[in-house]
C-alpha beads as a LAMMPS data file, in Angstrom:
LAMMPS data file: protein, C-alpha beads

360 atoms
359 bonds

1 atom types
1 bond types

-500.0 500.0 xlo xhi
-500.0 500.0 ylo yhi
-500.0 500.0 zlo zhi

Masses

1 110.0

Atoms # bond

1 1 1 115.821 328.255 294.384
2 1 1 114.138 331.085 296.215
3 1 1 115.679 333.908 294.229
4 1 1 115.037 334.853 290.628
5 1 1 118.089 333.669 288.698
6 1 1 116.197 330.576 287.449
7 1 1 113.667 332.903 285.856
8 1 1 116.258 335.112 284.218
9 1 1 118.234 332.251 282.724
10 1 1 115.136 331.050 280.892
11 1 1 114.814 334.461 279.286
12 1 1 118.371 334.985 278.080
13 1 1 118.033 332.875 274.931
14 1 1 115.089 334.989 273.747
15 1 1 116.779 338.391 273.719
16 1 1 117.877 338.392 270.101
17 1 1 114.304 338.070 268.850
18 1 1 112.491 340.248 271.311
19 1 1 114.000 343.731 271.599
20 1 1 113.260 344.731 268.025
21 1 1 109.528 344.218 268.518
22 1 1 109.215 345.908 271.905
23 1 1 106.870 348.871 272.234
24 1 1 108.327 352.134 270.891
25 1 1 110.580 354.155 273.170
26 1 1 113.905 356.012 273.066
27 1 1 117.001 353.921 273.784
28 1 1 119.189 355.676 276.350
29 1 1 122.015 353.124 276.529
30 1 1 122.429 349.614 275.119
31 1 1 124.959 346.788 274.959
32 1 1 124.518 346.129 278.684
33 1 1 125.203 342.873 280.518
34 1 1 122.084 342.284 282.576
35 1 1 120.856 345.771 283.549
36 1 1 119.047 345.204 286.835
37 1 1 118.633 348.505 288.688
38 1 1 118.150 352.215 288.011
39 1 1 118.264 355.443 290.003
40 1 1 118.059 359.153 289.151
41 1 1 120.193 361.721 290.969
42 1 1 119.389 365.387 291.607
43 1 1 121.481 366.484 288.606
44 1 1 119.416 364.463 286.142
45 1 1 121.960 361.675 285.733
46 1 1 120.633 358.139 285.330
47 1 1 122.537 355.437 287.217
48 1 1 122.506 351.813 286.064
49 1 1 123.778 348.629 287.707
50 1 1 124.414 345.430 285.744
51 1 1 124.545 341.853 287.000
52 1 1 127.683 341.266 284.909
53 1 1 129.090 338.094 283.365
54 1 1 130.915 336.286 286.184
55 1 1 134.674 336.058 285.773
56 1 1 137.850 333.969 285.663
57 1 1 137.922 332.806 289.294
58 1 1 136.070 329.554 290.062
59 1 1 134.424 328.188 293.198
60 1 1 132.512 324.953 293.821
61 1 1 128.991 324.604 295.192
62 1 1 127.937 321.180 296.480
63 1 1 124.343 319.964 296.600
64 1 1 124.233 317.888 299.780
65 1 1 121.052 316.074 298.709
66 1 1 122.341 314.860 295.333
67 1 1 126.061 314.962 296.022
68 1 1 126.606 316.874 292.794
69 1 1 129.170 319.666 292.594
70 1 1 128.650 322.737 290.427
71 1 1 131.476 325.036 289.337
72 1 1 130.680 328.754 289.518
73 1 1 132.689 331.597 287.995
74 1 1 133.398 334.827 289.855
75 1 1 134.744 338.204 288.797
76 1 1 134.191 341.939 289.171
77 1 1 132.187 342.368 285.976
78 1 1 129.067 343.880 287.561
79 1 1 129.314 347.551 286.597
80 1 1 127.751 350.715 287.941
81 1 1 127.309 353.270 285.157
82 1 1 126.302 356.929 285.097
83 1 1 124.438 358.256 282.066
84 1 1 124.376 362.056 281.813
85 1 1 121.351 363.984 280.476
86 1 1 123.164 364.372 277.136
87 1 1 123.739 360.606 276.901
88 1 1 127.391 360.335 277.940
89 1 1 128.006 357.020 279.744
90 1 1 130.708 356.787 282.427
91 1 1 131.812 353.630 284.210
92 1 1 131.935 354.441 287.929
93 1 1 132.590 351.247 289.891
94 1 1 132.590 347.447 289.805
95 1 1 130.873 344.871 292.008
96 1 1 131.387 341.107 292.210
97 1 1 129.508 338.979 289.688
98 1 1 128.839 335.261 290.176
99 1 1 127.826 333.116 287.195
100 1 1 125.911 329.924 287.974
101 1 1 124.210 327.374 285.710
102 1 1 120.963 329.218 286.478
103 1 1 122.138 332.718 285.615
104 1 1 124.359 335.541 286.815
105 1 1 124.086 337.506 290.053
106 1 1 125.810 340.819 290.695
107 1 1 124.448 344.235 291.537
108 1 1 120.647 344.411 291.691
109 1 1 119.248 347.779 292.808
110 1 1 120.376 351.359 293.492
111 1 1 119.164 354.122 295.811
112 1 1 120.421 357.527 296.951
113 1 1 120.551 358.715 300.559
114 1 1 121.939 362.149 301.429
115 1 1 123.783 362.257 298.122
116 1 1 125.447 358.860 298.603
117 1 1 124.710 355.937 296.282
118 1 1 123.806 352.557 297.784
119 1 1 123.455 349.209 296.009
120 1 1 122.384 345.657 296.732
121 1 1 125.176 343.296 295.743
122 1 1 125.172 339.589 294.931
123 1 1 123.796 336.537 296.709
124 1 1 125.029 333.620 298.792
125 1 1 123.663 330.212 299.733
126 1 1 124.837 327.740 302.352
127 1 1 125.717 325.082 299.758
128 1 1 128.323 327.434 298.262
129 1 1 130.364 327.415 301.472
130 1 1 130.363 329.023 304.906
131 1 1 131.901 332.334 303.850
132 1 1 130.853 334.368 300.803
133 1 1 133.169 336.189 298.495
134 1 1 133.807 339.827 299.527
135 1 1 130.828 342.141 298.924
136 1 1 128.515 339.244 298.043
137 1 1 125.075 339.312 299.725
138 1 1 125.788 342.830 300.963
139 1 1 124.522 346.373 300.975
140 1 1 127.294 348.622 299.685
141 1 1 127.949 352.339 299.371
142 1 1 129.684 353.814 296.335
143 1 1 131.864 356.898 296.846
144 1 1 133.430 357.890 293.527
145 1 1 135.071 354.604 292.454
146 1 1 135.315 353.233 295.993
147 1 1 132.911 350.491 297.128
148 1 1 132.376 350.000 300.869
149 1 1 130.374 347.279 302.587
150 1 1 127.628 348.761 304.766
151 1 1 125.720 345.658 305.874
152 1 1 126.211 341.897 305.476
153 1 1 122.838 340.272 304.776
154 1 1 124.394 336.806 304.496
155 1 1 125.730 337.022 308.044
156 1 1 122.239 338.004 309.210
157 1 1 120.597 335.153 307.278
158 1 1 123.172 332.626 308.461
159 1 1 122.639 333.610 312.099
160 1 1 118.861 334.151 312.084
161 1 1 117.377 332.273 309.080
162 1 1 114.023 333.980 309.696
163 1 1 111.930 331.886 307.282
164 1 1 113.351 328.629 308.655
165 1 1 114.218 327.081 305.290
166 1 1 117.501 326.846 303.378
167 1 1 119.961 329.579 304.328
168 1 1 120.138 331.906 301.364
169 1 1 120.464 335.671 301.031
170 1 1 119.856 337.655 297.869
171 1 1 119.493 341.342 298.792
172 1 1 117.499 342.640 295.871
173 1 1 114.973 345.456 296.297
174 1 1 116.336 348.678 297.809
175 1 1 114.673 351.893 298.962
176 1 1 115.256 354.754 301.384
177 1 1 112.516 355.727 303.817
178 1 1 111.644 359.098 305.343
179 1 1 113.228 357.812 308.561
180 1 1 116.662 357.755 306.879
181 1 1 116.934 353.965 307.073
182 1 1 117.697 351.756 304.087
183 1 1 115.013 349.162 303.351
184 1 1 115.934 345.868 301.682
185 1 1 113.826 343.118 300.130
186 1 1 115.851 339.904 300.477
187 1 1 114.649 337.675 297.622
188 1 1 116.573 334.682 298.942
189 1 1 115.551 334.956 302.598
190 1 1 111.938 335.935 301.763
191 1 1 112.162 338.799 304.209
192 1 1 112.031 342.569 304.585
193 1 1 115.026 344.103 306.336
194 1 1 115.812 347.548 307.687
195 1 1 119.438 348.717 307.674
196 1 1 120.956 351.567 309.650
197 1 1 123.365 353.152 307.136
198 1 1 125.449 354.680 309.929
199 1 1 126.570 351.404 311.520
200 1 1 125.213 348.601 309.306
201 1 1 122.805 347.249 311.903
202 1 1 120.200 344.970 310.304
203 1 1 116.702 344.552 311.729
204 1 1 114.111 342.020 310.597
205 1 1 110.790 343.723 309.832
206 1 1 108.736 340.964 308.184
207 1 1 108.934 337.417 306.824
208 1 1 106.680 336.767 303.847
209 1 1 104.496 333.673 303.714
210 1 1 104.542 331.206 300.853
211 1 1 102.042 331.681 298.024
212 1 1 99.702 328.843 297.097
213 1 1 101.121 326.844 294.202
214 1 1 100.271 323.838 292.020
215 1 1 103.073 321.500 293.102
216 1 1 105.100 320.484 296.172
217 1 1 108.035 322.782 296.896
218 1 1 111.136 320.972 298.216
219 1 1 112.515 324.294 299.444
220 1 1 109.506 324.658 301.757
221 1 1 109.243 321.167 303.213
222 1 1 107.115 319.863 300.345
223 1 1 104.280 322.345 300.903
224 1 1 102.003 323.143 297.957
225 1 1 103.278 326.687 297.709
226 1 1 105.775 328.855 295.871
227 1 1 108.413 330.959 297.554
228 1 1 107.145 334.547 297.774
229 1 1 110.425 336.020 296.405
230 1 1 110.241 339.713 297.378
231 1 1 111.723 341.876 294.629
232 1 1 110.759 345.534 294.201
233 1 1 110.321 347.864 297.149
234 1 1 109.045 351.433 297.555
235 1 1 108.373 353.583 300.625
236 1 1 105.744 356.343 300.734
237 1 1 105.924 359.644 302.613
238 1 1 104.080 358.143 305.587
239 1 1 106.662 355.384 305.981
240 1 1 104.531 352.519 304.644
241 1 1 106.670 350.018 302.758
242 1 1 105.352 348.411 299.581
243 1 1 106.938 345.148 298.463
244 1 1 106.400 343.187 295.245
245 1 1 106.194 339.386 295.569
246 1 1 107.175 337.642 292.324
247 1 1 106.566 334.684 293.355
248 1 1 108.836 331.731 292.461
249 1 1 108.544 328.696 290.195
250 1 1 106.338 327.745 288.352
251 1 1 105.434 331.455 287.895
252 1 1 101.673 330.968 287.766
253 1 1 100.018 333.927 285.976
254 1 1 98.150 336.134 288.426
255 1 1 99.883 334.700 291.503
256 1 1 102.053 337.767 292.095
257 1 1 101.046 340.651 294.304
258 1 1 102.135 343.806 296.071
259 1 1 101.862 343.950 299.839
260 1 1 101.932 346.924 302.188
261 1 1 104.053 346.606 305.312
262 1 1 103.747 348.931 308.281
263 1 1 106.991 350.035 309.972
264 1 1 106.259 347.551 312.776
265 1 1 105.938 344.632 310.347
266 1 1 102.200 344.146 309.761
267 1 1 101.702 342.803 306.219
268 1 1 98.500 343.370 304.215
269 1 1 97.665 342.765 300.561
270 1 1 97.721 345.929 298.453
271 1 1 97.304 344.706 294.845
272 1 1 96.518 341.188 293.624
273 1 1 96.424 339.312 290.330
274 1 1 99.873 340.353 289.118
275 1 1 102.461 338.292 287.275
276 1 1 106.207 338.281 287.927
277 1 1 106.587 341.795 289.322
278 1 1 110.285 342.650 289.528
279 1 1 110.234 346.325 290.535
280 1 1 107.929 349.051 291.840
281 1 1 108.287 352.817 292.254
282 1 1 106.203 355.902 292.900
283 1 1 105.937 358.310 289.991
284 1 1 105.957 362.113 290.326
285 1 1 102.159 361.949 289.920
286 1 1 101.993 360.100 293.261
287 1 1 100.843 356.794 291.759
288 1 1 102.592 353.479 292.365
289 1 1 103.913 351.757 289.239
290 1 1 105.036 348.158 288.759
291 1 1 107.119 346.296 286.199
292 1 1 105.984 342.839 285.102
293 1 1 108.850 340.793 283.671
294 1 1 106.641 338.735 281.361
295 1 1 104.279 335.796 281.044
296 1 1 105.227 332.125 281.326
297 1 1 103.419 329.257 279.622
298 1 1 104.001 325.501 279.498
299 1 1 106.261 326.186 276.512
300 1 1 108.362 328.679 278.474
301 1 1 108.660 332.475 278.647
302 1 1 106.734 334.517 276.084
303 1 1 108.765 337.196 274.251
304 1 1 107.477 340.759 274.462
305 1 1 104.994 339.944 277.222
306 1 1 106.348 342.381 279.820
307 1 1 104.391 345.415 280.956
308 1 1 104.392 348.579 283.037
309 1 1 101.359 348.816 285.326
310 1 1 99.756 351.582 287.343
311 1 1 98.576 350.262 290.717
312 1 1 95.236 351.473 292.120
313 1 1 92.152 350.211 293.964
314 1 1 93.670 346.859 294.853
315 1 1 94.490 346.037 291.246
316 1 1 96.283 347.463 288.236
317 1 1 95.900 348.998 284.799
318 1 1 98.319 348.547 281.924
319 1 1 100.325 351.620 280.903
320 1 1 102.884 350.058 278.546
321 1 1 102.729 346.608 277.002
322 1 1 104.716 344.349 274.657
323 1 1 107.926 345.057 276.594
324 1 1 110.981 342.827 276.277
325 1 1 111.595 341.365 279.733
326 1 1 111.841 344.611 281.733
327 1 1 113.385 344.305 285.188
328 1 1 113.518 347.795 286.748
329 1 1 112.169 351.330 286.467
330 1 1 112.965 354.891 287.497
331 1 1 111.258 358.241 286.910
332 1 1 112.607 361.720 286.300
333 1 1 110.735 364.747 287.725
334 1 1 108.976 365.296 284.384
335 1 1 107.270 361.912 284.610
336 1 1 109.312 360.133 281.951
337 1 1 109.939 356.503 282.879
338 1 1 113.197 354.653 282.272
339 1 1 112.978 350.862 281.974
340 1 1 115.709 348.241 281.846
341 1 1 115.065 345.788 279.018
342 1 1 116.424 342.273 278.622
343 1 1 117.759 342.361 282.149
344 1 1 118.898 338.742 282.341
345 1 1 122.241 338.778 280.605
346 1 1 124.344 340.460 278.015
347 1 1 125.129 341.963 275.807
348 1 1 121.481 342.468 274.804
349 1 1 120.466 344.677 277.718
350 1 1 119.319 348.270 277.321
351 1 1 117.631 351.180 279.075
352 1 1 114.673 352.688 277.233
353 1 1 112.836 355.958 278.024
354 1 1 109.091 356.482 277.598
355 1 1 108.009 360.112 277.852
356 1 1 105.222 361.558 279.975
357 1 1 104.041 358.321 281.574
358 1 1 103.622 359.795 285.055
359 1 1 103.303 363.525 284.415
360 1 1 101.648 365.466 287.222

Bonds

1 1 1 2
2 1 2 3
3 1 3 4
4 1 4 5
5 1 5 6
6 1 6 7
7 1 7 8
8 1 8 9
9 1 9 10
10 1 10 11
11 1 11 12
12 1 12 13
13 1 13 14
14 1 14 15
15 1 15 16
16 1 16 17
17 1 17 18
18 1 18 19
19 1 19 20
20 1 20 21
21 1 21 22
22 1 22 23
23 1 23 24
24 1 24 25
25 1 25 26
26 1 26 27
27 1 27 28
28 1 28 29
29 1 29 30
30 1 30 31
31 1 31 32
32 1 32 33
33 1 33 34
34 1 34 35
35 1 35 36
36 1 36 37
37 1 37 38
38 1 38 39
39 1 39 40
40 1 40 41
41 1 41 42
42 1 42 43
43 1 43 44
44 1 44 45
45 1 45 46
46 1 46 47
47 1 47 48
48 1 48 49
49 1 49 50
50 1 50 51
51 1 51 52
52 1 52 53
53 1 53 54
54 1 54 55
55 1 55 56
56 1 56 57
57 1 57 58
58 1 58 59
59 1 59 60
60 1 60 61
61 1 61 62
62 1 62 63
63 1 63 64
64 1 64 65
65 1 65 66
66 1 66 67
67 1 67 68
68 1 68 69
69 1 69 70
70 1 70 71
71 1 71 72
72 1 72 73
73 1 73 74
74 1 74 75
75 1 75 76
76 1 76 77
77 1 77 78
78 1 78 79
79 1 79 80
80 1 80 81
81 1 81 82
82 1 82 83
83 1 83 84
84 1 84 85
85 1 85 86
86 1 86 87
87 1 87 88
88 1 88 89
89 1 89 90
90 1 90 91
91 1 91 92
92 1 92 93
93 1 93 94
94 1 94 95
95 1 95 96
96 1 96 97
97 1 97 98
98 1 98 99
99 1 99 100
100 1 100 101
101 1 101 102
102 1 102 103
103 1 103 104
104 1 104 105
105 1 105 106
106 1 106 107
107 1 107 108
108 1 108 109
109 1 109 110
110 1 110 111
111 1 111 112
112 1 112 113
113 1 113 114
114 1 114 115
115 1 115 116
116 1 116 117
117 1 117 118
118 1 118 119
119 1 119 120
120 1 120 121
121 1 121 122
122 1 122 123
123 1 123 124
124 1 124 125
125 1 125 126
126 1 126 127
127 1 127 128
128 1 128 129
129 1 129 130
130 1 130 131
131 1 131 132
132 1 132 133
133 1 133 134
134 1 134 135
135 1 135 136
136 1 136 137
137 1 137 138
138 1 138 139
139 1 139 140
140 1 140 141
141 1 141 142
142 1 142 143
143 1 143 144
144 1 144 145
145 1 145 146
146 1 146 147
147 1 147 148
148 1 148 149
149 1 149 150
150 1 150 151
151 1 151 152
152 1 152 153
153 1 153 154
154 1 154 155
155 1 155 156
156 1 156 157
157 1 157 158
158 1 158 159
159 1 159 160
160 1 160 161
161 1 161 162
162 1 162 163
163 1 163 164
164 1 164 165
165 1 165 166
166 1 166 167
167 1 167 168
168 1 168 169
169 1 169 170
170 1 170 171
171 1 171 172
172 1 172 173
173 1 173 174
174 1 174 175
175 1 175 176
176 1 176 177
177 1 177 178
178 1 178 179
179 1 179 180
180 1 180 181
181 1 181 182
182 1 182 183
183 1 183 184
184 1 184 185
185 1 185 186
186 1 186 187
187 1 187 188
188 1 188 189
189 1 189 190
190 1 190 191
191 1 191 192
192 1 192 193
193 1 193 194
194 1 194 195
195 1 195 196
196 1 196 197
197 1 197 198
198 1 198 199
199 1 199 200
200 1 200 201
201 1 201 202
202 1 202 203
203 1 203 204
204 1 204 205
205 1 205 206
206 1 206 207
207 1 207 208
208 1 208 209
209 1 209 210
210 1 210 211
211 1 211 212
212 1 212 213
213 1 213 214
214 1 214 215
215 1 215 216
216 1 216 217
217 1 217 218
218 1 218 219
219 1 219 220
220 1 220 221
221 1 221 222
222 1 222 223
223 1 223 224
224 1 224 225
225 1 225 226
226 1 226 227
227 1 227 228
228 1 228 229
229 1 229 230
230 1 230 231
231 1 231 232
232 1 232 233
233 1 233 234
234 1 234 235
235 1 235 236
236 1 236 237
237 1 237 238
238 1 238 239
239 1 239 240
240 1 240 241
241 1 241 242
242 1 242 243
243 1 243 244
244 1 244 245
245 1 245 246
246 1 246 247
247 1 247 248
248 1 248 249
249 1 249 250
250 1 250 251
251 1 251 252
252 1 252 253
253 1 253 254
254 1 254 255
255 1 255 256
256 1 256 257
257 1 257 258
258 1 258 259
259 1 259 260
260 1 260 261
261 1 261 262
262 1 262 263
263 1 263 264
264 1 264 265
265 1 265 266
266 1 266 267
267 1 267 268
268 1 268 269
269 1 269 270
270 1 270 271
271 1 271 272
272 1 272 273
273 1 273 274
274 1 274 275
275 1 275 276
276 1 276 277
277 1 277 278
278 1 278 279
279 1 279 280
280 1 280 281
281 1 281 282
282 1 282 283
283 1 283 284
284 1 284 285
285 1 285 286
286 1 286 287
287 1 287 288
288 1 288 289
289 1 289 290
290 1 290 291
291 1 291 292
292 1 292 293
293 1 293 294
294 1 294 295
295 1 295 296
296 1 296 297
297 1 297 298
298 1 298 299
299 1 299 300
300 1 300 301
301 1 301 302
302 1 302 303
303 1 303 304
304 1 304 305
305 1 305 306
306 1 306 307
307 1 307 308
308 1 308 309
309 1 309 310
310 1 310 311
311 1 311 312
312 1 312 313
313 1 313 314
314 1 314 315
315 1 315 316
316 1 316 317
317 1 317 318
318 1 318 319
319 1 319 320
320 1 320 321
321 1 321 322
322 1 322 323
323 1 323 324
324 1 324 325
325 1 325 326
326 1 326 327
327 1 327 328
328 1 328 329
329 1 329 330
330 1 330 331
331 1 331 332
332 1 332 333
333 1 333 334
334 1 334 335
335 1 335 336
336 1 336 337
337 1 337 338
338 1 338 339
339 1 339 340
340 1 340 341
341 1 341 342
342 1 342 343
343 1 343 344
344 1 344 345
345 1 345 346
346 1 346 347
347 1 347 348
348 1 348 349
349 1 349 350
350 1 350 351
351 1 351 352
352 1 352 353
353 1 353 354
354 1 354 355
355 1 355 356
356 1 356 357
357 1 357 358
358 1 358 359
359 1 359 360
């Protein structure tokens, strides 16, 4: 699969042994079910979105090649939470959550625009049926407890299929640019999209090329390459868009990278030699930071191998190490960084704060 749920499923069984040995920090909130995205508002509140745990409703997904049918569970267990500066946690809204044999997909990322909270929600693939469940593979806006669909990335993928391979949309990375548009990294469609929040219009900005890999990829016509799998996204003051490319299976160490994309879609390499980057963000010191989920070996994922990196001069330097499968980051104005830990499933997920990482 092009998106990252295969990766996250492999990590879930390791949570019980990994959080206790992660590098020291202050736990802000724990007991979460797949914390996947973070955002800070102007009042100092931290917002968290979980992927959830699926639900009681079932749907079937058929693999046309093998003829096998897989039963998926669906529910509204993906939560959006607000954590106040004094640590009070409030449940604000719910999003759909779809549990598959390869993991759970629900809300992924959060971003604020003009005081309104936006989120990327769910995924859909053509083998699951022609029409997704409501609010799946969508960009949504949260007003108090109300969730409104802003843009339907599945409809765009189904109509355009810009990378030419299997039709699949997993809106994942989310950022707001100085132009007031919402920028989306679609991890399923391997594309960068621009969304007009006023009317939901979606524009294709770039399609990311496959990354050289060690084995044939059936999702890419048998080519010796991995799916790029765009995840994290950040936009600088000049309007340049930075996108993290994971890439997909078999998660070769050093095969990940961050690319810079001009507003008209020209893609250039920005930082190379990375491994499984799931999120990026600019700190208040002006530097770009990246989260590495962890290292994979022939024996599987390595516990406590995640890291926070500072990106510079085409490469990176390690700021925090021995992290337990971090998936997302956010900064407050003081330069403290908040990281989601164990972001693949619950209830072992948490948000941990590390002070002064990006102080001016």
